C-alpha positions as CSV (number, residue, x, y, z in Angstrom):
1,X,-66.9,-83.9,21.6
2,X,-64.4,-83.9,24.4
3,X,-65.5,-84.6,28.0
4,X,-64.6,-82.2,30.9
5,X,-63.6,-84.1,34.1
6,X,-62.0,-82.5,37.2
7,X,-60.9,-79.5,35.2
8,X,-59.2,-81.6,32.5
9,X,-60.4,-82.3,29.0
10,X,-60.6,-85.9,28.0
11,X,-60.7,-86.4,24.2
12,X,-63.2,-88.9,22.9
13,X,-61.9,-91.5,20.4
14,X,-63.1,-89.7,17.3
15,X,-60.4,-90.2,14.8
16,X,-60.2,-93.2,12.5
17,X,-57.2,-95.4,11.8
18,X,-53.8,-95.3,13.5
19,X,-51.9,-98.2,15.1
20,X,-50.7,-99.2,18.6
21,X,-46.9,-99.1,18.7
22,X,-44.6,-99.8,21.6
23,X,-43.6,-96.5,23.2
24,X,-40.0,-97.4,24.1
25,X,-39.5,-94.0,25.8
26,X,-36.2,-95.2,27.3
27,X,-34.8,-91.7,27.9
28,X,-37.9,-90.2,29.4
29,X,-36.3,-89.6,32.8
30,X,-33.0,-88.5,31.3
31,X,-32.6,-84.7,31.7
32,X,-31.4,-82.9,28.6
33,X,-27.6,-82.4,28.7
34,X,-25.8,-79.7,26.9
35,X,-23.2,-81.2,24.5
36,X,-19.7,-79.6,24.5
37,X,-18.9,-77.2,21.7
38,X,-18.1,-79.0,18.5
39,X,-14.9,-78.2,16.6
40,X,-16.9,-77.3,13.5
41,X,-20.5,-77.1,12.3
42,X,-21.9,-77.4,8.8
43,X,-25.0,-75.3,8.3
44,X,-27.1,-76.2,5.2
45,X,-29.1,-73.5,3.6
46,X,-32.1,-75.8,3.3
47,X,-33.4,-76.6,6.8
48,X,-37.0,-75.9,6.2
49,X,-39.9,-76.5,3.9
50,X,-39.8,-73.8,1.2
51,X,-37.1,-71.8,-0.6
52,X,-33.5,-72.4,0.4
53,X,-31.4,-69.6,1.8
54,X,-28.5,-68.0,0.1
55,X,-25.2,-67.7,2.0
56,X,-24.5,-64.1,3.2
57,X,-20.9,-64.8,4.4
58,X,-17.7,-65.7,2.6
59,X,-14.7,-67.9,3.4
60,X,-12.5,-66.1,6.0
61,X,-15.3,-64.2,7.7
62,X,-15.4,-64.1,11.5
63,X,-18.9,-64.9,12.8
64,X,-20.6,-64.9,16.2
65,X,-23.5,-67.0,17.6
66,X,-26.8,-65.8,16.3
67,X,-25.4,-63.9,13.3
68,X,-27.4,-64.4,10.1
69,X,-25.2,-66.4,7.6
70,X,-28.0,-67.3,5.1
71,X,-31.3,-65.8,4.1
72,X,-33.9,-65.6,1.4
73,X,-36.3,-63.0,0.1
74,X,-39.0,-65.7,-0.3
75,X,-41.9,-65.7,2.1
76,X,-41.8,-69.5,2.7
77,X,-38.3,-69.7,4.1
78,X,-36.4,-69.0,7.3
79,X,-33.0,-67.5,7.9
80,X,-30.0,-69.5,9.0
81,X,-27.8,-68.3,11.9
82,X,-24.3,-69.1,13.1
83,X,-24.5,-71.7,15.9
84,X,-20.9,-71.3,17.1
85,X,-18.5,-68.4,17.0
86,X,-15.4,-68.8,14.8
87,X,-14.3,-68.6,11.2
88,X,-16.0,-69.5,8.0
89,X,-13.9,-72.2,6.4
90,X,-16.1,-73.2,3.4
91,X,-19.1,-72.0,1.5
92,X,-20.3,-74.5,-1.1
93,X,-22.3,-77.7,-1.7
94,X,-23.1,-80.0,1.2
95,X,-25.0,-83.3,1.3
96,X,-27.9,-83.7,3.7
97,X,-28.8,-87.0,5.3
98,X,-31.6,-87.5,2.8
99,X,-29.1,-87.2,-0.1
100,X,-30.2,-83.7,-1.1
101,X,-27.4,-81.4,-2.2
102,X,-27.7,-77.8,-1.1
103,X,-25.5,-74.9,-0.4
104,X,-24.0,-74.8,3.1
105,X,-21.6,-72.8,5.3
106,X,-18.9,-74.6,7.4
107,X,-17.7,-72.7,10.5
108,X,-14.6,-73.7,12.6
109,X,-15.3,-72.9,16.2
110,X,-13.1,-70.7,18.3
111,X,-14.5,-72.3,21.4
112,X,-15.8,-69.0,22.8
113,X,-19.4,-69.1,21.8
114,X,-19.4,-65.3,21.5
115,X,-22.9,-63.9,21.0
116,X,-23.5,-61.5,18.0
117,X,-23.5,-57.9,19.1
118,X,-26.8,-57.1,17.4
119,X,-28.9,-59.6,19.4
120,X,-31.6,-58.0,21.5
121,X,-35.2,-58.9,22.5
122,X,-37.6,-57.8,19.7
123,X,-40.4,-55.3,20.5
124,X,-43.6,-57.1,19.9
125,X,-47.0,-55.3,20.3
126,X,-49.0,-56.7,17.3
127,X,-49.4,-59.9,15.4
128,X,-47.4,-58.4,12.5
129,X,-44.6,-57.6,15.0
130,X,-44.7,-61.2,16.2
131,X,-44.6,-62.7,12.7
132,X,-41.6,-60.4,11.8
133,X,-39.8,-61.4,15.0
134,X,-40.5,-65.2,14.6
135,X,-39.2,-65.0,11.0
136,X,-36.0,-63.2,12.2
137,X,-35.5,-66.0,14.9
138,X,-35.3,-68.7,12.2
139,X,-37.9,-70.8,13.9
140,X,-39.4,-73.8,12.0
141,X,-41.6,-76.5,13.3
142,X,-39.5,-78.4,15.9
143,X,-41.7,-81.5,15.8
144,X,-40.1,-82.7,12.6
145,X,-41.9,-81.1,9.7
146,X,-39.7,-78.0,9.4
147,X,-42.4,-75.6,8.2
148,X,-41.5,-72.0,8.8
149,X,-43.4,-70.8,11.9
150,X,-43.9,-67.2,10.8
151,X,-45.8,-68.6,7.7
152,X,-48.1,-70.6,10.0
153,X,-48.8,-67.6,12.2
154,X,-49.4,-65.3,9.2
155,X,-53.1,-66.1,9.2
156,X,-55.0,-64.8,6.1
157,X,-57.6,-62.2,7.0
158,X,-60.4,-64.3,5.6
159,X,-59.7,-67.1,8.1
160,X,-61.4,-66.9,11.5
161,X,-59.0,-68.7,13.8
162,X,-60.2,-69.0,17.4
163,X,-58.2,-71.9,18.8
164,X,-54.6,-72.6,19.5
165,X,-53.7,-76.3,20.0
166,X,-50.3,-77.0,21.6
167,X,-49.1,-80.4,20.4
168,X,-47.4,-82.3,23.2
169,X,-48.4,-85.8,22.1
170,X,-44.9,-87.0,20.9
171,X,-46.4,-90.2,19.7
172,X,-43.3,-91.5,17.8
173,X,-41.5,-94.3,19.7
174,X,-38.2,-93.5,21.5
175,X,-38.3,-89.7,21.1
176,X,-38.6,-87.8,24.5
177,X,-37.4,-84.3,23.8
178,X,-41.0,-82.8,24.0
179,X,-41.5,-84.7,27.2
180,X,-38.3,-83.2,28.7
181,X,-39.4,-79.7,27.5
182,X,-42.5,-80.0,29.6
183,X,-40.7,-81.3,32.6
184,X,-37.8,-78.8,32.4
185,X,-39.2,-75.7,30.8
186,X,-42.9,-75.6,31.8
187,X,-42.9,-71.9,32.5
188,X,-41.5,-71.1,29.1
189,X,-44.4,-73.1,27.5
190,X,-47.0,-71.2,29.5
191,X,-45.3,-67.9,28.8
192,X,-45.4,-68.6,25.1
193,X,-49.0,-69.7,25.2
194,X,-50.1,-66.5,27.0
195,X,-48.2,-64.3,24.5
196,X,-49.8,-66.0,21.5
197,X,-53.2,-65.9,23.2
198,X,-52.9,-62.2,24.0
199,X,-51.8,-61.1,20.5
200,X,-54.1,-63.3,18.5
201,X,-57.1,-63.2,20.8
202,X,-57.6,-67.0,20.8
203,X,-60.8,-67.9,22.6
204,X,-59.6,-71.4,23.2
205,X,-56.2,-72.9,24.0
206,X,-55.7,-76.6,24.4
207,X,-52.5,-78.3,25.5
208,X,-52.8,-81.9,24.4
209,X,-50.7,-84.7,26.0
210,X,-50.9,-88.4,25.5
211,X,-52.0,-90.5,28.5
212,X,-48.6,-92.4,28.6
213,X,-47.0,-89.3,30.0
214,X,-48.6,-88.8,33.4
215,X,-45.7,-87.0,35.0
216,X,-45.6,-84.4,32.1
217,X,-49.3,-83.9,32.5
218,X,-49.0,-83.4,36.3
219,X,-46.2,-80.9,35.8
220,X,-48.1,-78.9,33.2
221,X,-51.2,-78.8,35.4
222,X,-49.3,-77.6,38.4
223,X,-47.9,-74.6,36.5
224,X,-51.2,-73.9,34.8
225,X,-53.0,-74.0,38.1
226,X,-50.7,-71.3,39.4
227,X,-52.1,-69.0,36.8
228,X,-55.7,-69.5,38.1
229,X,-56.5,-65.8,37.5
230,X,-56.8,-66.7,33.9
231,X,-59.8,-69.0,34.5
232,X,-60.5,-71.8,32.1
233,X,-59.0,-70.1,29.0
234,X,-56.2,-72.6,28.8
235,X,-57.2,-76.2,29.1
236,X,-55.2,-79.4,29.4
237,X,-56.3,-82.4,27.4
238,X,-55.6,-86.1,27.9
239,X,-55.2,-88.0,24.6
240,X,-55.4,-91.7,24.2
241,X,-52.0,-93.1,23.2
242,X,-52.3,-94.0,19.6
243,X,-50.0,-93.4,16.7
244,X,-50.1,-91.0,14.8
245,X,-52.0,-89.0,17.5
246,X,-49.5,-86.1,17.1
247,X,-50.3,-85.6,13.4
248,X,-51.7,-82.1,12.8
249,X,-55.1,-83.1,11.4
250,X,-55.6,-85.8,14.0
251,X,-54.6,-83.4,16.7
252,X,-57.2,-80.9,15.6
253,X,-59.9,-83.6,15.5
254,X,-59.0,-84.8,19.0
255,X,-58.7,-81.4,20.5
256,X,-61.7,-79.6,18.9
257,X,-63.9,-82.2,17.1
258,X,-63.3,-80.3,13.9
259,X,-62.3,-82.2,10.8
260,X,-59.8,-80.7,8.4
261,X,-61.0,-81.5,4.8
262,X,-58.6,-83.1,2.3
263,X,-56.3,-80.5,0.9
264,X,-57.1,-77.9,3.6
265,X,-55.1,-76.7,6.6
266,X,-56.1,-76.3,10.3
267,X,-56.6,-72.6,9.8
268,X,-59.5,-73.5,7.4
269,X,-61.4,-74.9,10.5
270,X,-60.3,-72.1,12.9
271,X,-57.2,-73.7,14.4
272,X,-53.4,-73.2,14.7
273,X,-51.4,-76.1,15.8
274,X,-47.9,-75.6,17.3
275,X,-45.4,-78.0,18.7
276,X,-44.8,-77.6,22.4
277,X,-41.0,-77.0,21.9
278,X,-41.8,-74.3,19.3
279,X,-44.1,-72.5,21.8
280,X,-41.4,-72.5,24.5
281,X,-38.9,-71.2,22.0
282,X,-41.1,-68.3,21.1
283,X,-41.1,-67.2,24.8
284,X,-37.4,-67.5,25.1
285,X,-36.7,-65.6,21.9
286,X,-39.0,-62.7,22.9
287,X,-37.2,-62.6,26.3
288,X,-33.6,-62.8,25.0
289,X,-33.4,-62.2,21.3
290,X,-31.3,-65.3,20.8
291,X,-32.4,-67.0,17.6
292,X,-32.7,-70.8,16.9
293,X,-29.1,-71.9,17.1
294,X,-29.4,-75.2,19.1
295,X,-32.0,-77.8,19.7
296,X,-32.7,-80.9,21.9
297,X,-32.5,-84.4,20.4
298,X,-32.9,-87.9,21.6
299,X,-30.1,-90.4,20.9
300,X,-31.3,-93.9,21.5
301,X,-31.5,-97.4,20.1
302,X,-30.0,-100.8,20.8
303,X,-26.7,-100.0,19.1
304,X,-26.1,-96.8,21.2
305,X,-23.7,-97.2,24.2
306,X,-25.3,-94.5,26.4
307,X,-28.7,-93.3,25.2
308,X,-29.3,-89.7,26.1
309,X,-31.1,-86.4,25.6
310,X,-28.8,-83.7,24.3
311,X,-28.9,-80.0,23.5
312,X,-26.6,-79.6,20.5
313,X,-25.7,-76.7,18.2
314,X,-27.5,-77.0,14.9
315,X,-25.0,-78.2,12.3
316,X,-23.2,-80.6,14.6
317,X,-22.0,-83.7,12.9
318,X,-24.2,-86.8,13.6
319,X,-21.2,-89.0,14.2
320,X,-19.8,-86.5,16.8
321,X,-23.1,-86.7,18.7
322,X,-23.1,-90.5,18.6
323,X,-19.4,-90.5,19.8
324,X,-20.4,-88.2,22.7
325,X,-22.9,-90.9,23.7
326,X,-20.2,-93.5,23.9
327,X,-20.4,-94.5,20.2
328,X,-21.8,-97.7,18.9
329,X,-21.7,-100.7,21.3
330,X,-22.1,-102.9,18.3
331,X,-22.3,-102.4,14.6
332,X,-25.6,-100.8,13.7
333,X,-27.9,-102.5,11.3
334,X,-29.9,-99.3,10.7
335,X,-29.5,-95.7,11.7
336,X,-32.6,-93.4,11.6
337,X,-32.8,-89.6,11.7
338,X,-36.0,-89.0,13.5
339,X,-38.5,-91.6,14.8
340,X,-38.8,-95.2,13.6
341,X,-42.2,-94.5,11.9
342,X,-41.6,-91.3,10.0
343,X,-37.8,-90.9,10.3
344,X,-35.2,-91.2,7.5
345,X,-32.9,-94.2,7.3
346,X,-29.4,-92.9,6.6
347,X,-26.2,-94.7,5.5
348,X,-23.8,-91.9,6.3
349,X,-23.3,-90.4,9.7
350,X,-21.1,-87.6,8.3
351,X,-24.0,-85.3,7.9
352,X,-25.1,-82.3,10.1
353,X,-28.1,-82.1,12.5
354,X,-30.7,-79.7,11.1
355,X,-33.4,-77.6,12.8
356,X,-36.1,-80.2,12.1
357,X,-34.2,-83.2,13.4
358,X,-35.4,-84.4,16.8
359,X,-33.7,-87.8,17.2
360,X,-30.9,-90.1,16.1
361,X,-31.7,-93.8,16.5
362,X,-29.3,-96.6,15.9
363,X,-30.4,-100.3,16.0
364,X,-28.2,-103.4,16.3
365,X,-28.6,-106.7,14.5
366,X,-31.7,-108.4,15.9
367,X,-33.8,-105.3,15.9
368,X,-37.2,-105.7,14.2
369,X,-36.2,-106.7,10.6
370,X,-37.8,-105.3,7.5
371,X,-40.5,-107.7,6.4
372,X,-39.9,-109.6,3.3
373,X,-42.0,-108.1,0.5
374,X,-44.7,-110.4,-0.8
375,X,-47.8,-110.1,-3.0
376,X,-50.7,-108.1,-1.6
377,X,-53.3,-110.5,0.0
378,X,-56.1,-107.9,-0.2
379,X,-56.6,-108.0,3.6
380,X,-57.5,-104.4,3.8
381,X,-55.4,-103.6,6.9
382,X,-53.7,-100.7,5.3
383,X,-57.1,-99.1,4.6
384,X,-58.3,-99.8,8.1
385,X,-55.4,-98.1,9.8
386,X,-55.0,-95.1,7.4
387,X,-55.9,-91.9,9.4
388,X,-56.8,-90.1,6.1
389,X,-59.2,-92.8,4.8
390,X,-57.0,-93.6,1.8
391,X,-56.5,-96.8,-0.1
392,X,-52.8,-97.3,-0.1
393,X,-52.6,-100.4,-2.3
394,X,-54.7,-98.8,-5.0
395,X,-52.4,-95.7,-4.9
396,X,-49.4,-98.0,-5.0
397,X,-50.7,-99.6,-8.2
398,X,-51.4,-96.2,-9.8
399,X,-48.0,-94.9,-8.8
400,X,-46.3,-97.8,-10.5
401,X,-48.0,-97.0,-13.9
402,X,-48.0,-93.2,-13.3
403,X,-51.7,-93.0,-13.6
404,X,-52.1,-89.3,-12.8
405,X,-55.8,-89.2,-13.1
406,X,-56.2,-92.1,-10.7
407,X,-53.8,-90.6,-8.2
408,X,-55.8,-87.4,-8.2
409,X,-59.0,-89.2,-7.9
410,X,-57.8,-91.2,-4.9
411,X,-56.2,-88.1,-3.1
412,X,-52.6,-89.3,-3.1
413,X,-51.4,-85.9,-2.0
414,X,-53.5,-86.1,1.2
415,X,-51.2,-88.8,2.6
416,X,-49.2,-87.6,5.6
417,X,-46.6,-90.5,5.2
418,X,-47.2,-91.6,8.8
419,X,-46.3,-95.2,8.0
420,X,-49.3,-96.8,9.6
421,X,-50.1,-98.7,6.4
422,X,-46.7,-100.2,6.0
423,X,-46.5,-101.1,9.8
424,X,-49.8,-103.0,9.5
425,X,-49.2,-104.7,6.2
426,X,-48.5,-108.5,6.7
427,X,-47.0,-108.7,3.2
428,X,-44.2,-106.1,3.8
429,X,-45.3,-103.8,1.0
430,X,-43.2,-100.6,1.0
431,X,-46.4,-98.5,0.9
432,X,-44.9,-95.3,2.3
433,X,-42.3,-95.3,-0.4
434,X,-45.0,-95.7,-3.1
435,X,-47.0,-92.9,-1.5
436,X,-43.9,-90.7,-1.9
437,X,-43.5,-91.9,-5.5
438,X,-47.2,-91.0,-6.1
439,X,-46.7,-87.5,-4.9
440,X,-43.6,-87.1,-7.0
441,X,-45.6,-88.3,-10.1
442,X,-48.2,-85.6,-9.4
443,X,-45.6,-82.9,-8.8
444,X,-43.9,-83.7,-12.1
445,X,-47.2,-83.6,-13.9
446,X,-48.0,-80.3,-12.3
447,X,-44.7,-78.8,-13.4
448,X,-45.2,-79.5,-17.1
């Protein structure tokens, strides 16, 4: 269990696996800067886990910031809003950075950033009101997963959830937007926490921060101490810096000592986990009624001229963002959307930033090279570092031959794709890719 020292919770090292990676938080002390209005934005209808939206506007329509331009009648989905004011120039297929083709809406900006007339703070008095409001806001997990937040907050009546865990670990190297959220918008975070606590009746709230962010922890504690009338209901926790500490199941274990069984969710052990940026957004939305139309991203890497933290309208072109940071100071060898451990390597910067994207990293020649793939030497390091107690090389072999029964037996779907196994492998085996292949094999089998 966790230890309580000087009013602060210190998590014991309970979780297994994980790796020690260099933090490289180069932009930690770089305040978030608002990027100028782009000339146009492209808004894909698939910016979340779940059903894609259907465009609700047509070419030639005039739209304003915060206006719904895409929606779905499916529960696991989240509406898409105009992020600039202007004119709809195209409605049709667009390609995402991961190669997925989806419907999208292209808006040419008029430079005015006019707000939609219908925006107003929602009236929230119950949990149902909150879930309805959060869905209307278009919020999805801002930590990278993109899971619709209203679905996470729609807790089934048979689940007894008593704990809110606010995830401020930000364990991926380079990315610093959550850190900046704590430094710059601490009051919004606490306001969001208190709202969620009041409506859901959480008995415990833990805000968990890794110990490599002492300034963020100090700032969070200063603001929390101002609300001393609330007693010890909201606790701060120091986590040991270890990747992937920010993964949801590892976070639950560190914060509460509860283990989420394979195939289960945090709600099954009485917890809800929310990214610190998502909690702050909830507070701002309830105060202003302005939906999710922009987000903060880190732009960094050895090929970037001026690394920075930026606030950009969702749908902004990746290349436009890089150009605003001075462009490439040398030809990039690799460009990653997200962090170096779980991010997506892209070959085309002519793609839009989506809701779940929190970083653009570009590395020059001479950056750590991909290991040359060799035969497995049976060293067991992948098993040792796997947070989910899987056997990656065994799952790799079963994925190659499409052994469905073996993949089920060895819990391939449990993999969180954190990349710890591939990072630790001395033979350069592309284990994460095989894990993804294994999941695809099981999905295809399930759809027959």
